[in-house]
C-alpha positions as CSV (number, residue, x, y, z in Angstrom):
1,X,4.4,6.0,6.4
2,X,2.6,5.7,3.1
3,X,-0.5,7.6,4.1
4,X,1.4,10.6,5.2
5,X,3.2,10.8,1.8
6,X,-0.1,10.5,-0.1
7,X,-1.9,13.1,2.0
8,X,1.1,15.5,1.5
9,X,1.0,15.0,-2.3
10,X,-2.7,15.5,-2.3
11,X,-2.3,18.8,-0.3
12,X,0.3,20.0,-2.7
13,X,-1.9,19.2,-5.7
14,X,-4.8,21.0,-4.2
15,X,-2.6,24.0,-3.3
16,X,-1.4,24.3,-6.9
17,X,-5.0,24.0,-8.2
18,X,-6.1,26.7,-5.7
19,X,-3.4,29.0,-6.9
20,X,-4.2,28.4,-10.5
21,X,-7.9,28.9,-10.1
22,X,-7.3,32.0,-8.0
23,X,-5.2,33.5,-10.8
24,X,-7.9,32.6,-13.4
25,X,-10.6,34.2,-11.3
26,X,-12.7,31.0,-10.9
27,X,-13.9,31.6,-7.4
28,X,-16.2,28.5,-7.0
29,X,-13.5,26.1,-8.0
30,X,-11.0,28.1,-6.0
31,X,-13.0,27.6,-2.8
32,X,-13.4,23.9,-3.5
33,X,-9.7,23.3,-4.0
34,X,-8.9,25.5,-0.9
35,X,-11.2,23.3,1.3
36,X,-9.6,20.2,-0.2
37,X,-6.1,21.5,0.5
38,X,-7.0,22.2,4.1
39,X,-8.5,18.7,4.5
40,X,-5.4,17.1,3.0
41,X,-3.1,19.2,5.2
42,X,-5.0,18.2,8.3
43,X,-4.8,14.5,7.5
44,X,-1.2,14.9,6.6
45,X,-0.4,16.5,9.9
46,X,-2.4,13.8,11.7
47,X,-0.6,11.0,10.0
48,X,2.8,12.7,10.5
49,X,2.0,13.1,14.2
50,X,1.2,9.4,14.4
51,X,4.6,8.6,12.8
52,X,6.4,10.8,15.4
53,X,4.5,9.6,18.4
54,X,5.0,5.9,17.5
55,X,8.8,6.5,17.3
56,X,8.8,8.2,20.6
57,X,6.8,5.4,22.2
58,X,9.3,2.8,20.8
59,X,12.3,4.8,22.2
60,X,10.7,5.1,25.6
61,X,9.9,1.4,25.8
62,X,13.5,0.5,24.8
63,X,14.8,2.7,27.6
64,X,12.5,1.1,30.1
65,X,13.7,-2.4,29.0
66,X,17.4,-1.4,29.3
67,X,16.9,-0.3,32.9
């Protein structure tokens, strides 16, 4: 799923920026990137959950059709 990949890359970029700004002591930017990382991670988990649940639904429907 493309959206999952994009959200995961966004979360990684925000985490790297959060680490960098934390080391540099720029607390305002640090907080902004941390909130961005949390948001991207939430959307990544949500889109990943949709990927998994769709596959499970397809398997269950195939089993029902076989019986």
